[in-house]
N, C-alpha and C positions, 0 to 999 in steps of 0.2 A: 479492598479489591485491588488486584494486580492489573497492570496494563501492558499490553504488547502492541507496538506499532509494526506494521508490515507493508510490503509492496512486492508485486510480481511483475516481471517483464515477460511478455508472451509472444507466441508466433501468430496470434490471431485475435481479433476482437471477440470471437465466439469461443465459449469455454471448451469446445471440442478440440481446440488447438492444444499446444503444449507450453509449459512454463520454460523460459530460457534461463532466467536467474531469479533468485528470491532473497529476501532479507526479513528477519524478524528481530525486533529489538525490544527487550523488556526494560521498562524504566521504573524509577522509584518515585516517591511523592514530590521530589524536587526536580523532576524531568531529567534526571541523570541516568545514563545507561547502567543497567544491572547485569544484563547478559545479552548475547547476540548469536543468532544463527544465520549464516548466509551461505550461498552456494550457487553453482551453475549446473545445468542439466543437459546431458547429451540429447540431441534430437533423434527420435526414432526414424529409421529408414522409411517408415510408413507415413511419416509426417510431411505434409506439403505446406510450408510456411506461407502466410499471406504477405505479398510483397510490401504492402503499405505498413504492416506491423514491423517488418524487418528494417524498412527505411526509417521508421520512427525511432526504433531502438538503435539504429546504426550498427547492426550486427553483421559481421562477416560469418556466415553460417559454417563455412569450412574451418575457419580458425577457431570458432566457438566449439565445435565438436572435438578439435584437437586438445583444447585446454579445459573442457568441462570436467567437473568433479566426478560425476557418476550418472547413471541412467535414472529415468523417472521413478522407477519402483523404489530404488534405494533412497532417492531424495525425499519422496513422500514419507517413507518410514522415518527418516531423520526428523522431518518436520512434525510428524505426529508425536514422536517421542519427546521432542523439545516442548511442544505445547502441553502434552499430557503431564510432564514432570512439573510444570508450573501450575497447571490447573488442579493437580492432585490435592493440594492443601488449601486452596482458596479460589473463590470465584474470580474469573478473569475477564477483562474486556479486551477485545481484539479490534484495533483501530487502524484505519487506512484513509486514503484520500480517493473519493469516488469508488470506494471498496465494496459497498453493498451491492452495486450493480455490475461490478467487474471482477475485482480480485477475489471476493468471497465465493461467487459461483465457480470461478476457475479453480480455486483451492479445493472446494468440495468435489467438483467433477474429477479432478486429478487424483484425489485420494480414493474416491469410490472406484475409479477405473483400475486402481491397483489394490483393490480388496481391503481398503482401510475405512474405518468409521470416522467421518469428519465432524461428528456432533458433540463428542466429549461429555456425554451424559447431561447435556443442557447446562453445563457449568460456565460456558463462554457466552458473554453478551457482546454485541457487535456495535461499534461506533464508526461514524463516517464524518471526517472533518468537513467534507464538502457540504454536508447538511447544515453544519454550523455556519459556514460562509453564506449559504443561501438564506438562512434565517437573518443574518446581519444585513443582507441586501434588502430584505423585506422591511426591516424596522429601524435601520440606521442610515439615513441619507448621507451623512458625513463619510461613513465607511464606503458607500458606493462611489462617492466622488473620488476617492483615492485610487480606485481600481482602474487598470488599463481597459480601454474600450476597443471593441471589434469595429470593423468597417461599418456595421449597421448601427453603431452607437450603443449597443448593449455591453455590459461589463464582461470581461473575459474571466472565467472562473477556473482556468487551468491552474494547477499547483504552482508552476513557475511564475505565471503572470501575477497571481495574488501575492506570492512571496516577494516578487520584485517590486510591486506597487507599494508594499508596506515596508520596504527597505531591508528586508531579511535576506534577499538574494541579490548579491552585488556583482556576480560573475556568471558565466555560462554554466548551466546546470547539466551535469552528466546524466544521460538516460540510463541509469543503472539502479538497481533496487535499493542498495544501502544508501546511496546518495539521496534518493527520493524519500526514504524513511527518515533520515536525519533532518531533511528539510521540512517534512511534515511535522516532526516533533517540535522544531523551532517555531513553526507557524502556529501550532496548537498552543505552545507556551505563550507566544505573543498575544494570541486572541484571548487567552485566559487572563493575562496580566492587564491588557488594555481595554478589553470589552466585557470581562466578567463572565464569560461562558467557557466552561471546562468540558471539553469533548469526552473526558473520562467519565463524566457523570451525565452528559446531555442525553435527553430522551427526545426522539423525534415527535412522539405523540404526547 
């Protein structure tokens, strides 16, 4: 089975918003990059970005539109072709961080909005590293002790917080898709090596 890690930065928490930038990284069995697709998408004039999302991604909307690669329709076509070329010969797992409830619905909504089928004949299985982290929080007290804590005493499960607590992230993380994807891969490899859970094979049920 092939594995692709991905991340999307968006204009809204709701999938009716628009993707700002994206990154898809295919890896081999040793966690090394085999191929990569990344890009930025021009915002539609009909799109009203959510201020909180724009602040979180630290995006200058006007500068973004000047430098963006292409519009949403062309970007979705690129993404579909990239995924289809990999999926064509072998079942593929698409993995993100908190992706099942956020990135995946966004990706599907954006593709459908542009007349593209987001399901690839059922050949893609979906993985979410956040589910692995939650599993470790349930059955590994030593792991929970390492995590940063919120003001209410509960562990912070944000990607940057978990990676920093485990010594993987040692500097400020850029809020950009490729940076988040590479950090997710490093975290997934760390969890596999030190805790014996491989997100590429992990099943939630």
